[in-house]
N, C-alpha and C positions, 0 to 999 in steps of 0.2 A: 069179783073185783078185777078190773082191767089192769093188766100188767103192762108197764111202760118200759122202754129201753132205759138203760142206766143214764142218769143225768137229766131225764125228761119226766120224772115222776111229777105228779100234780103238786104245785106249790101255791102258796097264798097269792092273791092277785098282785100284779106288778105292772109297771109301765117301763118298757125298754124303748129308747129312741136311738135310731141310727141316722146320723146327719152328716152333711158335707156338701161339697160342690157337685156339679154335674160330672159324670164319668168317673166317680170315685168308688162305685160299687155298692151304693146304698140299697138299691133294689135287689141286687144280687145277694146281699146279706139277708135282706128281708125274706126272699124266696128260700134261701138255705135254712133259716130258722123255722119257717112255716112248714117246709117239707120234712124237716126233722121231727117236728111236733106231730105231723100227720103220720109219719112212720111209727111214731110212738102210740098210735091209735087214739090220739086226742081229737076231739071235735074242733075243727078249725074253720075259720072263714076269713077271707081277705077282701078288703074294700079298697076302691080307688075313686078319685073324683071323676065324675062323668065326662068332664071336659077333656080328660087325658085319653085321646084316641090315637096317639102317634103310631103305635105298633098294632094295637088291637082295641076293638070296642069293649071287649069284656075281660080279656086276660091282662094280668100284670106281667109285663115283659121287660127284661133287663136289656142294656145295650149289647150284651153278649148273646141275646136271643133266648135266654132261659125264660121259661114262662110258667105261670100257675093260674088256674081259673080264679076269677074275682067277680065281685058284685059292684058295678058302678053306682055311685050315690051322688045326688045333687047337694045334699046338706049333711052335716055331721049327725043331726038328730036321727036320720035314717039308720045309722049304724046301731044305735041303741035298739031300735025296733026290730032289726034283723039279726040280733045277736043272742037271742034267747037260747039257752042250752048249749052255748058255744064255750069251749074252754080256752081257746087261743084265738085272738082277733089280730089280724094284720091290717095295717093301713099304709098304703103307698102314696107318694106325692102329697103328703099331708099339708104342705105349705099352701096348696090351692083350696083347701077347705076353710070353712068359717071358724071364727074364734070359739064357737060353741064346742069345738072338738076337744078343748082342754077339759071341760066339765064332763063330756062324754067319756073320755079316757079315764078320768078319775072315778066316775060312776061304775064303769066296767071293772076297774081294778078293785074297787071296794066290794064288788060282788064276787071277787075271787077269780076274775078272768086275767089271764096273761095278755097284755096288750103290747104289740110290737109295731112301732111307728117309724116310717122312713120318710125323709124329706130334705129339701134344701134348707139350710139354716140361714142363708143370705140370698138376696136377689142379685141381679147383675150389677147393681151399684154398691154392693157391700152392706146393704141395709137388712137387719133381721127380718125374716120373711114369715108373714102370717102368724099362725098359732105356734110355729116351731120354737121360738124362744121360751114361751110359757111352758110348752111341753118338756123342754130340756130342764126347766126349773123344777117341775114336779116329778120328773122321772126317777125311778129307782136306779136306773142304769142308763148312761149315755155313752154311745160309741161314736166317735168322730172319725170318719174315714176320709181319705185324701186321694184325689187324682194326682197325676204328675203334670207339672207345668210344661206346656208344649214348647215353651221358648227357651227354658234353661234347665229343665230336668229336676228342679226342686219340688217339694210338696206344694200342691196347688192350694190357693187361698180361697178363690171364688171362681164363678163362671162368668167370663167376660163375653159380653154380647158383641158379635161381629157385624150385625146389621143395624142400620139406623132406624130404631123404633123405640119410642119412650114408654110404650105400654109396659106395665110391670109384669103382667102375665103374657108371655109369648112362648108357646110350645115350640121346641126346636131341638136340633141335634147338632152334629159337628159342623154343619154349614152355617149355623146361627150362633154357636157358642164355642168357646175354647177355655179350658182350665188354665188359670195363671196363678203364679205365686204373687205375694204382695208387691214385690219390687217390679216385676214385669207388668202387673196390672197398673201400677202408678205410672210407669213409662208409657203404657198403651193409652191411658187416659190423657196424659200430657200431649202425646202425639196427635190424638184426635182433636183436642182443644186447639192446638196450633193449626191443624188443617182447617178447622172451622173459621179461625181468624183469617187465614190466607184466602179462603173462599169469599169471605165478606169483603176483603180488600180488593179482590178481583172484580 
């Protein structure tokens, strides 16, 4: 029988969600949990959306440059196909995957797999993002992590987009997004609306 380190012995299947804004440490926490499971000699596999190539085509990389090898997937159904004999499945940037991810995670957990999902809970407009709300609803455990508002130092509420682009999915970093608290976000949106009105008047 395989011996695991204390606290990482095999448990019944479960879904753990780590959510929050950009720069809040979601991926860092996912990597930490996956490395701990790997150290416990559990069979692990981590997946990420194929569109996320910001730091690496294949690795999951945090903003602090911590990395772990991963398998890029186009659709959530691929995760089921590639997870046979896996004890712990990690999924990064889950908001970019299709809604089928909810059923995939449920299926894996029902098989006895520990599923750890990380992703943005809201988009840049403050709207719940992709499958994340449903995943939070069915999860056994939800950890909401927070960045720090770059304008006032309070806990950040969401990722405010700094560039003028209305596409919902826009991969980016600190040049494109900033973490803001609710008050600073509302002030930023108000200022942007006023600037648009002034531009129209000109």
